[in-house]
Structures are given as C-alpha cells and as structure tokens.
N, C-alpha and C positions, 0 to 999 in steps of 0.2 A: 952522382956518378959512383960514389963509394957504395951507396946503398944498392945499386944495380949490380955491382960487382960482387957484393956480399950475397945477394940473393941468387945470382948465378952460380957462385961457388957452393951455396948451400944445396941448390937442385942437383948440381954435378955430384956432390958428396952423397946425397940421398940415393941417386940412381946407382952409383958405385956400390953403396951398401946393400941395396936391394939385389943387384947383380951378383955381388959376392955371396949373399945369403942363398940365392937361388943355386949358384954353383956348389956351395956347401951342401945344401940339401940333395942335390944330384949326386955329389961324390959320396954322401952318406948312403944313399939308395943304389949306389953302384951303377949309376946311369939309368936306373929305371925310374918310371913314374911312381908317385906315392901310391897309386892304386895297385901296384905290384910288390909293394914293400910290406911284409906281414906286420900287423899292428894289433896288439892286444886291446880288447874293449870290455868284454864281459866275462871275467874269469870264473865267476860263480856259475854262470850259465854253462860255460865250457865244462867245468867240472861235473855239472849235473848231466850233461850229455854223455860224458864218459861213462857215468853210472847207468844212464838209460841204455846205452850200448851194451854194456855187460849184462843188464837184465834181459834185454832183447835176445842176446845170444843164448841165453838159457833155454829159449823157447825154439831154437833152431837157427838156421842161416837167416841174416838179415838180407832178404833178396832185393829190397827196394829201399833207397835213401833218397830224401828230399833235402836239398840245400838251398838256402836263401836268406831273405830278410824277413820283415814283419809279415809280408804277404804269405810267405810259406809258414812262418811261425803261427799264424792264426788258424792254421788247420787243426790246432790243438783244442780249441774251444768252440762254443756255440754249435749251431745246427750243422755246420761243415764238419765238425769232428766225427759226427755220426756217419756222414757221407764218406768221410775219409776211411773210416773203418770198414764200411760196407764195400767200398770199391776196392781197396788195397789191403785190408787186414790180413788177407790169406797169404800176403808176401812178408809178413813180419816186418813192417816198414819202420824206418827210423827217420824222425824229422830233426834236421839240424839247421833250422831257421831261427835267426834272432833279430828282433826288432832293432832297426836302425843300423844294421850291419852294412858296411861297404865291402867291396871286393878284398880290400887289404885286411879287413877283420875276419873274413872267411879264410883267407890264406893262412892267417895266424893259427886259426883253430885246426885247420887241416894239418898244418905242419906240427901240431902239438897232439896228434894222436887220435882225432875224432874218426878217422877212417881205417886206422890201424886194426888189424885183426879181421877185416871184412874181405880181404882179397879172395878167398876161396868160396865165399857164399853169395856176395852181391852180384846180381845180375844186371841191375839198372840203376843209375843215378839220375835224378831229375833236378835241374838247376835253373833258377831264375834270379838274377842278381844285377845290380847296376844302378837302380833308381836313386838310392841314397848318395851314390857318388856324385849324381847330377844336382840332387836337391839339397843335401845337408852340408853346410859350411864345414871346413873349406871346400867349396865345390870343385869337382874335376871337369875337365873338357869332355865332350863325347869320345874324342880320340883316346884320351888317357883312360876313360872309363872302360872302353872296348878292350884296351890292352890289359886292363886288369881282369876282365872276363877271360881273355886268352890265357893269362898266367894261371888262373884257376883251372881251366880246362887241362892245362899241361900238368898241373899238380895232381888233378884227379886221375888222369891217364897214367901218371907215374905210380901213384898209390894203388890203383886198381886196374891194372892193365888188361885183365880178363873181362872187366864190366863195360857195359855200353853206357853212353851218356846221352840223355835227351836235354839238349840246351834249349831253353825257351827264350824268346825274344822279350825284352823288357816291356811290360804292360803299358798301355797308354796312361797318361796322367794329365790333368787339366780339363776343366770342364768343356772347353771349346776347341776346336780345331786350331784357332789362332794362338793358343797358349804356347810360349816359348818352349816348354818342355817337349812338345810334340816333335818339333824339328830335331831337337837334340837326341831324342829317343830313336828317331829314324836313322840318324847318323850311326848311333850305337849298334842298332839291329842289323842295318846293312853290312856294317863291318863284321860283326860276330857271326853273321850268316855264313861267312866264308870259312868258318871253323868246321862246318859239316864236311866230314871226309868220305862220306858215303859208305861207311863201314862201321866204325865204333862210335862216332860222334854224329848225332842227328840234330839239326836245328829246326825248330818249329816256332813260328809266329802266330799266336792265336789272338792278337790284340784286336783285330777287326771285329771279333765276336762280342766284344765288350761295347762297341760303338753303335750308336743310332745311325740312321740314314744319313744325317747331316754331319756325321763324325763327331757329334758331341757324346760326352759320357753321362749317361742317365744316373740321377740320384737314386734310382730304384736299383741299380746295379753296384755303383761305387758312389756312396753318399758324399765322400769328401773328395771325389775325383781323384782318388789314388788307391784307396783299399776297398777291395771287393766286400760286399755283404754276403749273407748266405746265398742269395740268388746268384751272385757273381761267382761264388765258389762252385756252384752247381755248373755254371757255364764253363768254368775251367776244367772241372772234372770230366765233363761230357766231351770237351774239346781235346783232351789229352788222353782219354781212356783208351781209344782203339790203338794209339801209338805205343802206349805202355804195354798193352797186352801183346802187340806184335814184337816189340823189342825185348820183352822179358822172357820170351819162350826159350 
C-alpha cells in the first residue's frame, strides 16, 4: 500500500513539474508558441548575410529576396545556382536561407537586421519555411508551425510594407503518401493558405508538381524524400517563375 501511495505521489509530482515547466515556457514566450519566439541559431551565417546584403546593395536595389531553410539555402550551389542566376539574376536577388532553420530562427534573423535597408527597393519576398519545425526535435505541432509562419508574415510586412510576399506551401516530404509528415504538412498548408490577402500576400502551393501519380516522391526529384536535387529545383523554378514575374512588376 505504501509503495502504491509513493508511486502515485511521484506521478502527481512529475505531472505538476511538467505543467509548471510548460507554464514557465509559456510565460517566457509571452503566451506565444516557441515557433513565434525569436531564437538565435547561426550567428556567423547571419553576420555573413549582413555582409552579403551590403555587397548586393552596391549593385543597386535588391528587388527579390528568398527566405527559408536548407531547401532555399541550396540555391547557392550546384546546377541550381546557375538556374537561379539565369532566372532571377536581373533582380539582384538576396538569398536568406539557412539549413536547419525553423520559423523562430528566421524571426531572430529578421529582427536583427537582415531586411533592414531594403524597404525602398525590394519588390518581392519569396518564403518557404516550416518543415524543420515539424521534423527537427523538439518538434512543433502543425498548428504551432503554422502560427510561426504567420508571425513571420507579419514581421516581413512590418519590415517591408511596400513589398509583396509570395508565401509557398511547405513542400511534401516522405517517400510515400502514408508518411505521417504528409498529413502534418497538409494541416500547415491549409492554415497558412488563409494568410493570402489578395493584395500584398499571395499563397502558392506547388507541392503536387513534385509528386508522382501515386503521390510518391521520386528519388529522381528528391533523393532523400525531403531535399530537391537539380531536377527538383528546375521544377520549383518553372512552377513559381510566372508568379514571380507577375508580382515583381
């Protein structure tokens, strides 16, 4: 009997501590989910971006900005970099993608100056973010991930009120349709699609273009069922190209 009482007391104490910790985290975040609380991750990359921006501005206005995680970051190298320059080099683009970034990491970067000084020249921001919130520990719920995207949209609109924003749906991940990430991503995308205001923010989901007829992700496009290869980047560029041209006018 004493053993049962001891175990019960221990369980109650553990639950109390977890609840208290959750409340403390919530209080520290001002009632916001972690996905909306700026968090530093790669200060050296951030410092380099500030230098990249200064160098780009020497060539004229930075008319086009890409924001995201590793999928955006990878436009810098390989065959896709040549494509990037061919398609959008005329707009003096700035790539602000960092591998592994979650919404909270991008928020920190934007609040520490990465968009500062671009207000009068940037016509369009293209952003795709959220897959790391879902996939990298500690993992966020689809609802909190979507909230993080919403916080980013608000921040970008505050920083660049005259610019337009092309918000891309999170790309599919997982080789098969049954992969749990597929349903989570659908929840995120269904939610963030409502951020399209018909004026300054446009939502575009191109995920279907990466999928085969049976909804699987081909290794010929995304070898690891997450990151596009050169062929995948061409699909991406072709899918958003007309929209970029229309929005950047």
